[in-house]
TIMIVO-14768 format. One record per residue (C-alpha): chain; residue in three letters; residue number from 1; x negated, y negated, z. Coordinates in pm, 1 decimal. Each point is the difference from the previous one (the first is absolute). Layout:
BEGIN
@dolum=A | lumdo=ala | dodren=NUM | x=X | y=Y | z=Z $
...
END
This chain:
BEGIN
@dolum=A | lumdo=met | dodren=1 | x=5545.3 | y=2463.3 | z=5457.4 $
@dolum=A | lumdo=lys | dodren=2 | x=380.3 | y=-30.5 | z=2.7 $
@dolum=A | lumdo=gln | dodren=3 | x=3.9 | y=28.4 | z=-380.1 $
@dolum=A | lumdo=ile | dodren=4 | x=-202.8 | y=320.8 | z=6.2 $
@dolum=A | lumdo=thr | dodren=5 | x=231.2 | y=148.1 | z=265.0 $
@dolum=A | lumdo=leu | dodren=6 | x=304.8 | y=-100.8 | z=-206.3 $
@dolum=A | lumdo=ile | dodren=7 | x=-144.5 | y=148.9 | z=-319.9 $
@dolum=A | lumdo=leu | dodren=8 | x=-94.1 | y=325.3 | z=174.6 $
@dolum=A | lumdo=ser | dodren=9 | x=347.6 | y=22.6 | z=155.6 $
@dolum=A | lumdo=leu | dodren=10 | x=165.6 | y=-52.2 | z=-338.0 $
@dolum=A | lumdo=leu | dodren=11 | x=-218.3 | y=265.5 | z=-162.0 $
@dolum=A | lumdo=phe | dodren=12 | x=73.7 | y=244.2 | z=280.7 $
@dolum=A | lumdo=phe | dodren=13 | x=378.1 | y=-40.6 | z=-18.6 $
@dolum=A | lumdo=thr | dodren=14 | x=-2.8 | y=4.3 | z=-380.6 $
@dolum=A | lumdo=ser | dodren=15 | x=-192.2 | y=327.9 | z=-2.7 $
@dolum=A | lumdo=ile | dodren=16 | x=240.0 | y=153.5 | z=255.1 $
@dolum=A | lumdo=gly | dodren=17 | x=296.7 | y=-106.0 | z=-212.7 $
@dolum=A | lumdo=ala | dodren=18 | x=-159.6 | y=144.7 | z=-313.2 $
@dolum=A | lumdo=phe | dodren=19 | x=-75.9 | y=328.5 | z=176.4 $
@dolum=A | lumdo=ala | dodren=20 | x=357.2 | y=28.7 | z=128.8 $
@dolum=A | lumdo=gln | dodren=21 | x=129.5 | y=-38.8 | z=-355.3 $
@dolum=A | lumdo=leu | dodren=22 | x=-216.1 | y=286.7 | z=-127.6 $
@dolum=A | lumdo=glu | dodren=23 | x=240.0 | y=260.2 | z=132.5 $
@dolum=A | lumdo=asn | dodren=24 | x=325.7 | y=-40.2 | z=-185.4 $
@dolum=A | lumdo=pro | dodren=25 | x=115.8 | y=357.7 | z=-64.9 $
@dolum=A | lumdo=val | dodren=26 | x=350.0 | y=-91.4 | z=-123.4 $
@dolum=A | lumdo=thr | dodren=27 | x=88.1 | y=-174.7 | z=-325.2 $
@dolum=A | lumdo=trp | dodren=28 | x=356.6 | y=-104.7 | z=-70.1 $
@dolum=A | lumdo=ser | dodren=29 | x=194.9 | y=-26.3 | z=-324.5 $
@dolum=A | lumdo=tyr | dodren=30 | x=359.5 | y=-97.6 | z=-65.9 $
@dolum=A | lumdo=ser | dodren=31 | x=268.8 | y=41.1 | z=-263.6 $
@dolum=A | lumdo=ala | dodren=32 | x=376.6 | y=-21.3 | z=-37.2 $
@dolum=A | lumdo=lys | dodren=33 | x=258.0 | y=164.2 | z=-220.8 $
@dolum=A | lumdo=lys | dodren=34 | x=355.6 | y=-111.9 | z=-61.0 $
@dolum=A | lumdo=thr | dodren=35 | x=235.9 | y=287.8 | z=70.9 $
@dolum=A | lumdo=gly | dodren=36 | x=315.1 | y=-187.4 | z=-101.3 $
@dolum=A | lumdo=pro | dodren=37 | x=111.9 | y=-350.9 | z=-94.0 $
@dolum=A | lumdo=asn | dodren=38 | x=1.5 | y=-106.5 | z=366.1 $
@dolum=A | lumdo=glu | dodren=39 | x=-242.1 | y=247.8 | z=157.5 $
@dolum=A | lumdo=ala | dodren=40 | x=-369.7 | y=76.3 | z=-3.3 $
@dolum=A | lumdo=thr | dodren=41 | x=-252.7 | y=214.1 | z=182.0 $
@dolum=A | lumdo=val | dodren=42 | x=-327.3 | y=-147.1 | z=116.5 $
@dolum=A | lumdo=tyr | dodren=43 | x=-299.7 | y=236.3 | z=14.6 $
@dolum=A | lumdo=ile | dodren=44 | x=-284.9 | y=-73.2 | z=240.5 $
@dolum=A | lumdo=lys | dodren=45 | x=-293.7 | y=233.9 | z=-54.5 $
@dolum=A | lumdo=ala | dodren=46 | x=-296.5 | y=53.3 | z=233.1 $
@dolum=A | lumdo=asn | dodren=47 | x=-311.4 | y=169.7 | z=-137.9 $
@dolum=A | lumdo=ile | dodren=48 | x=-199.0 | y=131.6 | z=294.5 $
@dolum=A | lumdo=glu | dodren=49 | x=-368.5 | y=89.3 | z=-29.6 $
@dolum=A | lumdo=asp | dodren=50 | x=-108.1 | y=357.4 | z=66.3 $
@dolum=A | lumdo=gly | dodren=51 | x=-45.5 | y=77.1 | z=367.6 $
@dolum=A | lumdo=trp | dodren=52 | x=240.7 | y=-273.2 | z=116.2 $
@dolum=A | lumdo=his | dodren=53 | x=367.4 | y=15.2 | z=94.3 $
@dolum=A | lumdo=met | dodren=54 | x=275.9 | y=-254.3 | z=59.9 $
@dolum=A | lumdo=tyr | dodren=55 | x=289.9 | y=44.8 | z=238.6 $
@dolum=A | lumdo=ser | dodren=56 | x=370.0 | y=42.7 | z=-73.0 $
@dolum=A | lumdo=gln | dodren=57 | x=268.4 | y=-261.3 | z=65.9 $
@dolum=A | lumdo=asn | dodren=58 | x=157.8 | y=243.9 | z=244.5 $
@dolum=A | lumdo=met | dodren=59 | x=-259.4 | y=22.6 | z=275.7 $
@dolum=A | lumdo=lys | dodren=60 | x=97.7 | y=31.7 | z=365.8 $
@dolum=A | lumdo=pro | dodren=61 | x=-116.5 | y=-277.4 | z=235.2 $
@dolum=A | lumdo=gly | dodren=62 | x=-333.9 | y=46.4 | z=173.2 $
@dolum=A | lumdo=gly | dodren=63 | x=-192.2 | y=115.0 | z=-305.3 $
@dolum=A | lumdo=pro | dodren=64 | x=-164.6 | y=-165.6 | z=-296.9 $
@dolum=A | lumdo=thr | dodren=65 | x=152.5 | y=-300.9 | z=-171.8 $
@dolum=A | lumdo=lys | dodren=66 | x=273.5 | y=119.6 | z=-231.0 $
@dolum=A | lumdo=thr | dodren=67 | x=37.4 | y=-133.8 | z=-352.3 $
@dolum=A | lumdo=thr | dodren=68 | x=252.8 | y=-283.9 | z=5.5 $
@dolum=A | lumdo=phe | dodren=69 | x=155.7 | y=-192.4 | z=-287.6 $
@dolum=A | lumdo=thr | dodren=70 | x=138.5 | y=-349.1 | z=48.5 $
@dolum=A | lumdo=tyr | dodren=71 | x=184.2 | y=-165.6 | z=-289.1 $
@dolum=A | lumdo=asn | dodren=72 | x=56.1 | y=-372.0 | z=-41.6 $
@dolum=A | lumdo=thr | dodren=73 | x=365.7 | y=-101.0 | z=-2.8 $
@dolum=A | lumdo=ser | dodren=74 | x=128.1 | y=-125.3 | z=-332.5 $
@dolum=A | lumdo=lys | dodren=75 | x=326.1 | y=-103.4 | z=-164.6 $
@dolum=A | lumdo=asp | dodren=76 | x=-114.5 | y=193.7 | z=-308.9 $
@dolum=A | lumdo=tyr | dodren=77 | x=16.4 | y=350.0 | z=152.1 $
@dolum=A | lumdo=thr | dodren=78 | x=121.2 | y=207.9 | z=294.1 $
@dolum=A | lumdo=leu | dodren=79 | x=-172.1 | y=309.4 | z=134.0 $
@dolum=A | lumdo=ile | dodren=80 | x=196.1 | y=324.4 | z=-27.4 $
@dolum=A | lumdo=gly | dodren=81 | x=-87.8 | y=222.4 | z=294.3 $
@dolum=A | lumdo=lys | dodren=82 | x=-350.4 | y=46.4 | z=135.2 $
@dolum=A | lumdo=thr | dodren=83 | x=-328.3 | y=53.4 | z=-180.5 $
@dolum=A | lumdo=met | dodren=84 | x=-23.2 | y=368.3 | z=-87.5 $
@dolum=A | lumdo=glu | dodren=85 | x=-311.8 | y=214.0 | z=15.8 $
@dolum=A | lumdo=pro | dodren=86 | x=-80.2 | y=357.0 | z=-106.1 $
@dolum=A | lumdo=lys | dodren=87 | x=-35.6 | y=270.5 | z=262.5 $
@dolum=A | lumdo=pro | dodren=88 | x=-324.6 | y=-65.5 | z=190.1 $
@dolum=A | lumdo=lys | dodren=89 | x=-251.5 | y=253.2 | z=122.7 $
@dolum=A | lumdo=ser | dodren=90 | x=-15.0 | y=56.5 | z=373.7 $
@dolum=A | lumdo=lys | dodren=91 | x=-273.9 | y=92.1 | z=247.3 $
@dolum=A | lumdo=phe | dodren=92 | x=-96.9 | y=-37.4 | z=364.1 $
@dolum=A | lumdo=glu | dodren=93 | x=-259.5 | y=-273.6 | z=56.1 $
@dolum=A | lumdo=lys | dodren=94 | x=-189.6 | y=20.3 | z=328.1 $
@dolum=A | lumdo=val | dodren=95 | x=-88.6 | y=-368.5 | z=0.3 $
@dolum=A | lumdo=phe | dodren=96 | x=371.4 | y=-90.8 | z=17.6 $
@dolum=A | lumdo=asn | dodren=97 | x=95.8 | y=316.6 | z=190.8 $
@dolum=A | lumdo=met | dodren=98 | x=299.6 | y=52.1 | z=-226.9 $
@dolum=A | lumdo=glu | dodren=99 | x=127.3 | y=141.6 | z=-327.2 $
@dolum=A | lumdo=val | dodren=100 | x=-40.1 | y=-257.7 | z=-278.4 $
@dolum=A | lumdo=ser | dodren=101 | x=155.5 | y=-26.8 | z=-346.7 $
@dolum=A | lumdo=tyr | dodren=102 | x=-234.4 | y=-122.5 | z=-270.9 $
@dolum=A | lumdo=phe | dodren=103 | x=-83.2 | y=-24.0 | z=-369.7 $
@dolum=A | lumdo=asp | dodren=104 | x=-329.6 | y=55.2 | z=-177.3 $
@dolum=A | lumdo=asn | dodren=105 | x=-111.0 | y=-56.3 | z=-360.3 $
@dolum=A | lumdo=gln | dodren=106 | x=312.6 | y=-181.3 | z=-121.8 $
@dolum=A | lumdo=val | dodren=107 | x=348.5 | y=-93.6 | z=115.4 $
@dolum=A | lumdo=ile | dodren=108 | x=281.5 | y=-184.4 | z=-176.9 $
@dolum=A | lumdo=phe | dodren=109 | x=258.9 | y=-183.3 | z=209.5 $
@dolum=A | lumdo=gln | dodren=110 | x=332.3 | y=-100.3 | z=-158.3 $
@dolum=A | lumdo=gln | dodren=111 | x=242.4 | y=-278.5 | z=83.6 $
@dolum=A | lumdo=lys | dodren=112 | x=335.0 | y=-41.7 | z=-175.5 $
@dolum=A | lumdo=val | dodren=113 | x=127.2 | y=-353.1 | z=-51.8 $
@dolum=A | lumdo=lys | dodren=114 | x=329.1 | y=-149.7 | z=-113.3 $
@dolum=A | lumdo=leu | dodren=115 | x=-66.3 | y=-280.6 | z=-246.0 $
@dolum=A | lumdo=asn | dodren=116 | x=195.9 | y=-323.5 | z=26.3 $
@dolum=A | lumdo=lys | dodren=117 | x=-200.3 | y=-140.4 | z=-291.3 $
@dolum=A | lumdo=gly | dodren=118 | x=-125.8 | y=171.5 | z=-315.3 $
@dolum=A | lumdo=thr | dodren=119 | x=-369.3 | y=-58.7 | z=63.8 $
@dolum=A | lumdo=thr | dodren=120 | x=-172.6 | y=-68.2 | z=327.2 $
@dolum=A | lumdo=asn | dodren=121 | x=-305.7 | y=71.0 | z=212.0 $
@dolum=A | lumdo=val | dodren=122 | x=20.0 | y=220.8 | z=307.3 $
@dolum=A | lumdo=lys | dodren=123 | x=-247.9 | y=-137.6 | z=250.6 $
@dolum=A | lumdo=gly | dodren=124 | x=-118.1 | y=135.0 | z=330.4 $
@dolum=A | lumdo=lys | dodren=125 | x=-281.7 | y=164.0 | z=189.3 $
@dolum=A | lumdo=val | dodren=126 | x=-109.0 | y=341.9 | z=111.3 $
@dolum=A | lumdo=glu | dodren=127 | x=-182.5 | y=67.6 | z=325.9 $
@dolum=A | lumdo=phe | dodren=128 | x=-190.0 | y=326.7 | z=26.0 $
@dolum=A | lumdo=met | dodren=129 | x=-282.9 | y=181.2 | z=174.3 $
@dolum=A | lumdo=val | dodren=130 | x=-250.6 | y=249.8 | z=-139.0 $
@dolum=A | lumdo=cys | dodren=131 | x=-228.0 | y=250.7 | z=169.3 $
@dolum=A | lumdo=asp | dodren=132 | x=-259.2 | y=254.5 | z=-104.5 $
@dolum=A | lumdo=ala | dodren=133 | x=-145.9 | y=289.5 | z=199.1 $
@dolum=A | lumdo=thr | dodren=134 | x=-213.8 | y=-228.3 | z=217.8 $
@dolum=A | lumdo=lys | dodren=135 | x=166.6 | y=-341.2 | z=22.9 $
@dolum=A | lumdo=cys | dodren=136 | x=304.0 | y=-215.6 | z=-57.9 $
@dolum=A | lumdo=leu | dodren=137 | x=-8.2 | y=-342.8 | z=-157.9 $
@dolum=A | lumdo=pro | dodren=138 | x=198.3 | y=-280.4 | z=162.1 $
@dolum=A | lumdo=pro | dodren=139 | x=352.9 | y=-39.3 | z=-138.0 $
@dolum=A | lumdo=asp | dodren=140 | x=4.7 | y=-196.3 | z=-325.8 $
@dolum=A | lumdo=glu | dodren=141 | x=265.8 | y=-205.0 | z=-174.3 $
@dolum=A | lumdo=val | dodren=142 | x=43.4 | y=-51.8 | z=-375.0 $
@dolum=A | lumdo=gln | dodren=143 | x=235.0 | y=-248.7 | z=-167.0 $
@dolum=A | lumdo=phe | dodren=144 | x=178.3 | y=102.1 | z=-320.8 $
@dolum=A | lumdo=thr | dodren=145 | x=210.0 | y=-150.8 | z=-277.2 $
@dolum=A | lumdo=ile | dodren=146 | x=179.6 | y=242.4 | z=-230.8 $
@dolum=A | lumdo=pro | dodren=147 | x=168.1 | y=-138.9 | z=-311.1 $
@dolum=A | lumdo=ile | dodren=148 | x=332.3 | y=149.0 | z=-110.5 $
@dolum=A | lumdo=lys | dodren=149 | x=84.0 | y=-73.3 | z=-363.7 $
END
Protein backbone atom coordinates (compact mmCIF):
# COMPACT_ATOMS: atom_id res chain seq x y z
CA MET A 1 0.00 0.00 0.00
CA LYS A 2 2.86 2.39 0.83
CA GLN A 3 4.39 1.73 -2.59
CA ILE A 4 1.16 2.58 -4.39
CA THR A 5 0.82 5.80 -2.37
CA LEU A 6 4.44 6.70 -3.16
CA ILE A 7 4.00 6.00 -6.88
CA LEU A 8 0.77 8.02 -7.04
CA SER A 9 2.43 10.91 -5.19
CA LEU A 10 5.37 10.89 -7.59
CA LEU A 11 3.07 10.86 -10.61
CA PHE A 12 1.02 13.71 -9.18
CA PHE A 13 4.01 15.97 -8.49
CA THR A 14 5.63 15.09 -11.82
CA SER A 15 2.47 16.04 -13.71
CA ILE A 16 2.21 19.34 -11.78
CA GLY A 17 5.83 20.13 -12.62
CA ALA A 18 5.27 19.31 -16.29
CA PHE A 19 2.15 21.48 -16.42
CA ALA A 20 3.96 24.42 -14.81
CA GLN A 21 6.65 24.21 -17.49
CA LEU A 22 4.09 24.42 -20.30
CA GLU A 23 3.78 28.17 -19.94
CA ASN A 24 7.13 29.68 -20.80
CA PRO A 25 6.26 32.80 -22.82
CA VAL A 26 9.79 34.27 -22.86
CA THR A 27 12.80 32.90 -24.71
CA TRP A 28 16.22 34.44 -24.21
CA SER A 29 19.17 34.83 -26.57
CA TYR A 30 22.55 36.46 -26.06
CA SER A 31 25.38 37.96 -28.07
CA ALA A 32 28.34 40.30 -27.63
CA LYS A 33 30.23 42.68 -29.86
CA LYS A 34 33.64 44.19 -29.25
CA THR A 35 33.41 47.96 -29.56
CA GLY A 36 37.13 48.57 -29.02
CA PRO A 37 40.27 46.69 -28.00
CA ASN A 38 39.26 46.81 -24.33
CA GLU A 39 35.49 47.25 -24.54
CA ALA A 40 32.46 45.24 -25.57
CA THR A 41 28.68 45.43 -25.42
CA VAL A 42 26.66 42.45 -24.30
CA TYR A 43 23.17 42.07 -25.80
CA ILE A 44 20.50 40.18 -23.87
CA LYS A 45 17.36 39.67 -25.94
CA ALA A 46 13.94 38.56 -24.68
CA ASN A 47 11.40 37.29 -27.21
CA ILE A 48 7.97 37.53 -25.61
CA GLU A 49 4.99 35.56 -26.93
CA ASP A 50 1.96 37.45 -28.20
CA GLY A 51 -0.40 38.54 -25.45
CA TRP A 52 2.31 38.56 -22.75
CA HIS A 53 4.42 41.39 -21.36
CA MET A 54 7.52 41.65 -19.18
CA TYR A 55 8.28 44.50 -16.81
CA SER A 56 10.99 47.15 -16.99
CA GLN A 57 14.05 47.32 -14.74
CA ASN A 58 12.75 50.66 -13.47
CA MET A 59 9.58 49.69 -11.64
CA LYS A 60 8.50 51.43 -8.44
CA PRO A 61 8.17 49.26 -5.31
CA GLY A 62 4.78 47.71 -4.61
CA GLY A 63 4.12 46.48 -8.13
CA PRO A 64 5.17 43.52 -10.23
CA THR A 65 8.66 42.07 -10.05
CA LYS A 66 10.96 44.23 -12.13
CA THR A 67 13.51 42.74 -14.51
CA THR A 68 16.84 42.51 -12.70
CA PHE A 69 20.27 41.57 -14.03
CA THR A 70 22.96 40.21 -11.74
CA TYR A 71 26.45 39.64 -13.16
CA ASN A 72 29.08 37.35 -11.69
CA THR A 73 32.25 39.14 -10.61
CA SER A 74 35.31 38.37 -12.69
CA LYS A 75 38.91 39.50 -13.07
CA ASP A 76 38.39 39.34 -16.85
CA TYR A 77 35.90 42.23 -17.13
CA THR A 78 34.33 45.18 -15.33
CA LEU A 79 30.81 46.46 -15.90
CA ILE A 80 30.54 49.98 -17.31
CA GLY A 81 27.40 51.61 -15.94
CA LYS A 82 24.06 49.86 -15.59
CA THR A 83 22.23 47.57 -17.98
CA MET A 84 20.41 49.75 -20.49
CA GLU A 85 16.95 49.15 -21.90
CA PRO A 86 14.88 50.82 -24.62
CA LYS A 87 11.98 53.07 -23.66
CA PRO A 88 9.21 50.84 -22.27
CA LYS A 89 5.49 51.16 -22.82
CA SER A 90 3.43 52.33 -19.87
CA LYS A 91 -0.10 51.67 -18.63
CA PHE A 92 -2.18 51.60 -15.46
CA GLU A 93 -2.76 48.07 -14.16
CA LYS A 94 -5.65 47.68 -11.73
CA VAL A 95 -4.25 44.52 -10.17
CA PHE A 96 -1.19 46.47 -8.95
CA ASN A 97 -3.09 49.76 -8.60
CA MET A 98 -0.26 51.64 -10.29
CA GLU A 99 1.30 52.72 -13.56
CA VAL A 100 3.65 50.01 -14.85
CA SER A 101 6.42 50.08 -17.46
CA TYR A 102 6.62 47.00 -19.66
CA PHE A 103 7.78 45.40 -22.90
CA ASP A 104 5.92 43.12 -25.27
CA ASN A 105 7.02 41.13 -28.33
CA GLN A 106 10.77 41.73 -28.00
CA VAL A 107 13.26 43.73 -25.95
CA ILE A 108 17.05 43.96 -26.14
CA PHE A 109 18.98 44.94 -23.02
CA GLN A 110 22.58 46.15 -23.34
CA GLN A 111 25.47 46.07 -20.90
CA LYS A 112 28.85 47.66 -21.64
CA VAL A 113 31.93 45.96 -20.23
CA LYS A 114 35.58 46.90 -19.94
CA LEU A 115 37.74 43.93 -20.89
CA ASN A 116 40.80 43.09 -18.82
CA LYS A 117 41.43 40.07 -21.04
CA GLY A 118 40.97 39.66 -24.80
CA THR A 119 38.39 36.89 -24.61
CA THR A 120 36.11 36.00 -21.76
CA ASN A 121 32.62 34.90 -20.78
CA VAL A 122 30.20 37.28 -19.11
CA LYS A 123 28.10 35.22 -16.73
CA GLY A 124 25.07 36.12 -14.69
CA LYS A 125 21.34 35.78 -14.30
CA VAL A 126 18.19 37.66 -15.12
CA GLU A 127 15.09 37.65 -12.92
CA PHE A 128 11.83 38.67 -14.54
CA MET A 129 8.06 38.40 -14.37
CA VAL A 130 5.51 38.10 -17.17
CA CYS A 131 1.77 38.67 -17.27
CA ASP A 132 -1.02 38.42 -19.81
CA ALA A 133 -4.52 39.90 -19.68
CA THR A 134 -5.74 37.37 -17.10
CA LYS A 135 -2.77 36.19 -15.03
CA CYS A 136 0.83 36.64 -14.00
CA LEU A 137 3.35 33.84 -13.79
CA PRO A 138 5.60 33.63 -10.73
CA PRO A 139 8.92 35.44 -11.13
CA ASP A 140 11.47 33.36 -13.04
CA GLU A 141 15.25 33.34 -13.14
CA VAL A 142 17.49 32.41 -16.07
CA GLN A 143 21.26 31.90 -15.96
CA PHE A 144 23.36 33.07 -18.90
CA THR A 145 26.90 32.81 -20.24
CA ILE A 146 27.85 35.18 -23.06
CA PRO A 147 31.17 34.64 -24.82
CA ILE A 148 33.19 37.68 -25.89
CA LYS A 149 35.79 36.90 -28.56
